[in-house]
Each structure stands twice: as C-alpha cells, then as structure tokens.
N, C-alpha and C positions, 0 to 999 in steps of 0.2 A: 284065551282072554288074558290081558295083562294084569299083573298083581297091582296092589295099591302103590307099592314102591316104584314099580316100573312105570305106571301111569304118571306118578308124580314126577319122575325123572324126565319122561317124555314131554310133559307139559312145561317143565322148567326149561328144557332145551328149546321148545317152541317159543316160549316167552323171551329167552335170550336172543333168539334169532330175530324176532320182531323188534326188540329194543335196539339191536345192532343196526337193522335197516333204518329205523326211525332216526337214530343218532346220525347216520350218514346223510339222511335227507335233510334234517333240520339244521345240520352244521354247514350246509352248503352256503356259499356267499351269494345271496340273491342278486345283488347289484352287479357283481362280476359276471355271474352266469347269464343274466338277461341283457346287460349292456354289451356283452361280447357276442351275443347271438345274432345270426343273420336276420332272423325273424323273431324279435323279442316276444311278441304276443303269442306266437305259436309255441315258443319255448315255455312261456308262463302257463299256457293251457296244459302242456304235457306234464310240467312239474305239479300243477294242481291235480291232475289226474292221478299221479303217483301218490301224492299226499292224501287225497280223498280215499283211494283204495286202502292205504295203510290205516287211515282213520276208522274205516268200517271194520277192519280186522282187529284193531286195538279195542274198539268198543265191544266187539264180540268177545274178545279174550278177557277184557276187564270184567264183564258180566259173568263169564264162566269162572274166572279166578275168584271173584267174590262169592259165588255159589260154593266153590270148593272150600273156601275159607270158612264159610258158615257150616258146612258139613264137618270139617275138622274140629271146629269149636264144639259142635254137638257131640261128636264122638269123644272128645276130651272130657267134656262134662259127664257123659255117660260112664266113661271109664273111671273118672274120679268118684262118681256115685257108687260104682262097684267096689272101689277101694274102701269107701266108708262102710258099705254093706258087709264086706268080708271082715273088716275090723270088728264090727259089731257082732258078727257070728263067731269070730274067734274068742271074743270076750265072753260071749254066752256059753261057748263050749267049755272054757276054763272054769266058769262059775259052776258048770254042771260036772266038773271034775274030769272031763274028757280031753286030755292033752292031745291025743292023736287027731281028734276032730279039730281041735284048735289049730294044730300045725297045718292041717289040710286047708283050713280057712285062711291062715296066714300065707300059705303058699299061693293061693288064688289071689290074695290081696296083693302080693308082690308082683304077680303077673299083670294084674290090672293097673298097678302103679306104673310099671314099666311101659305099658301100653298108653297110659295117660300122658306120660312124659314124651313118648314118641309123637303122639298127636299134638302135644303142645309145641314140640320142635317144628313139626310140619306146619302147624298153624302159624307160628312165628315167621317161618320162611314164606308161607303163602301171603301173609300180611305184607311182607317186603315186596313180593312180586306184584301184589295188587297196587301198592304205593308206587312202584316203578312204572307200572302200566298206566296208572292215573296221571303220573307226571308226564309220561310220553304222550298221553292223550291231550293234556293241556298244551304241551309243546307243539303238537301237530295242529291243534286248533289255532294257536297263536300264529304259527307259520303260515297256515292257510289264509288267515286274515291278512297277514303281511303281503303274501303273494297276490291276493285279490286286490289289495290296495295298489300294489305296484302295477298290476295289470291294468287297473282303471287309469292309472297315471300314464301308462304306455298308450292306451287307447286315446286318452285326452290329448296327448302330444301328437299322436298320429292324426287325429281329427283336426287339431289346430294347424298342423303342417299342411293338411289337405285344404283347409279353409284359406290359409295364407296363399297357397299356390293358386287357388281359384281366384282369390282377390287380385293377385299379381297378374294372372291371365286377363281378368276383367279390366284391370287398370291399363294393361298393355293394349288391350283391344280398344278401350276408350281413348287411349293415347293415339292409336292409329286412326281411329275415327275422327278425332279432333284434328289430327294432321291432315287427313283427307279433306275434312270440312274446310280447313284453312286453305288448302291447295285449291279446292273448288272455288272458294271465295276469291282467292287471288286470280284464278283463271277467269272468273266472272268479271272481276275488275279490269283485267287486261282486255277481255272481250269488249267490255263497255268502252274502254278508252280507244280500242281499235275501231270500234263502230263510230265513236265520236270523231276520231281522226279521219276515218273514211268519209263521214258526212261532211266534215269541214273541207276535206279535199274536194269533194264533189261540189260543195258550195263555191269554193274558190275557183274550181275549174269552170263551173257554170258562170261565175262572175267574169272570169277572164275571157271566156268564149263570148259572153255578152258584149264585153268591151271591144273585142275584135269585130264582132258583128256591127256594133255601133260605128267602129272605125271604118269598116268596109262600106257601111251605109253612108257615112259622112263623105267618104272619098267619091262614092258614086254620085252623091248629090252635088259635090263640088265639080265633078266632071260634067254633069248635066248643066250646071250653072255656067261653066266656062263655055260650053258649046252654045248655050243660049245667047250669051254676050257676043260670041263671035258672029253668030248669025245676025244679030241686031247691030253689029258694028259698034258695040260699046266696049271700051277698053277698061 
C-alpha cells in the first residue's frame, strides 16, 4: 500500500497529466480545425467525444480532490488540536513540578506541530489542484458549448446547401417542363397551321377542280349546241 506522501505524489501526477491534455484540447483552433476538415461534422463529433470523455474524468477527479482536501483539513485541525492539548499537558506538568514530563509533553507537541504544518502545506497544494481542476472543468464546459454551437452551424449550413440544391434541381426541372410545354404549344400551333393550310389547300383544290369540271361541262354543252345548230342548218 502506498504511503500518504506517495499517494499524494501519484495524484498530483495524474492531475498534471489531465490538465496537460485539457490544455491541448481547449487551445486548439476550432475554426481552423473544422474548416479544414474533409467532413467538418464528423470532426466536430470526434472532438466532442474527446472533450466529453475528459469532462467526465475531470469531474471525477474534482470530486476526489475536494474529498482529499477535506480530509487534509480535518487532519490539520486534529493535529493542531493535539498541539494545544500537549501544550496544556506540558503546562500542567510544570505546575506539578515534573519537568521531565513537561519535556515529554513538549516533544509530542513539537511532533504534532510539524505534522499540522505538513497537513497545512498539503492542504494548500490540494486547494491549488482543486482550483486548477475546477478551472479546467469550466474551460471544458465552455469549449463543449462552443463546439456544439459550431456543429449546429455546420449542420444548418449543410441543410441549407441541400435545400438550395434541391430548389435548384426543382427550378431546373420546372424550367425544363416549361420549355417542353412551350415546345408542345409551339408544335400544336404548327400542327394547327398545317391543318389549316391543308384544309385551305383542299378547298382551293376542290374549287379548282370544280372550275375545271364546270369548264368541261360548258365545253360539252357548247359542242352539243354547235352540233344541234349544224343539224338544223342554223349558223
């Protein structure tokens, strides 16, 4: 089992490691990182995953560090109480005329005093670690909020681009439909004009044929009239 000093050193190293990772994470340039990514949304999700993992670890370590700080405070108070108690016992021994007992009490007082000072130093260091971890926690939460906002902006831009693309496709499709409709209308007009022209041609052709028939009929009648006159001797 590790001694208190070894445990304290180990926890301090863990804290420093966490703080180092967080510093690297939160100091990254979000805009440069996401704008330069092939898939910004995917990069944002990965970055959020890292930040969230660190956030969980920091919260756990903040709670543990605060608990350790409380323990150190309690031990310092207890040691200081022992200092006061040994002081009182030394005074009582002197009043009783027992200097040896007074020296023994003072010796224990000195030990307790040194222990109280050690606990105070550890408590102060622990307070600094707690403050650093709490600052890191705030920085992480702030960065997570920033990345989430950036991610929402990325998604909004992506959706807007998709919507614009869909609208452009729809507009292009409508444009083609309009063009087709116009072409159909034009073809219909051409067909109508062609039909009218054909009808007129037929009418004209019929009229012309009728004239020729009339002419032929007239010629036939004239021929019959001439033959009749010839037979009757009429000139």
